[in-house]
Phi, psi and omega in degrees: 000133179285131176276152183241140176231167177260131178224114180052044176081004180242149174277124181227154175296163180243160174280172179304334178269015177070016174272146183293144173275113186282120181287153172276181182272003182294130177248140185231146175260138178209184181230137177290125181247344178205141176228140178247146176294345180279357175101021177224170179193186179229148178237145171247151180212140176291338181281340175232082189288154172061034178209154172259132184257117183286146169215155178243152183303333180289349179270359177283137175293151181294337184273002182251187179297154175279159185306315181297343180272350181287150178223150175298146181095345178292140176272136181228155173246138184205169173258121179275141177229128177266123181255126182306133178063009180235331183102200184274144174232147177254132175230168179053051186276135175227136175284128180250341178208122179278148176281135180287000000 
């Protein structure tokens, strides 16, 4: 299980020594492709090809929709973070286009 730390007011994954993985300022557009009732999901993005990008409900910005309001197909903007031995994670997620 990935541990979470707070970095500049945001929840971010941690390294094995429990220090926060500091995200870069890069913002990426993607689409929600899977949602779990347990509070996590996956996003796909053309900017990070051939991978599913994991996210947890705690990575949603307070100014966007709440997790129960999310639907597959919604377009989101997020900051990608690569976690060693885990793959990509999305943080600072905002819904930019709701699915009709």
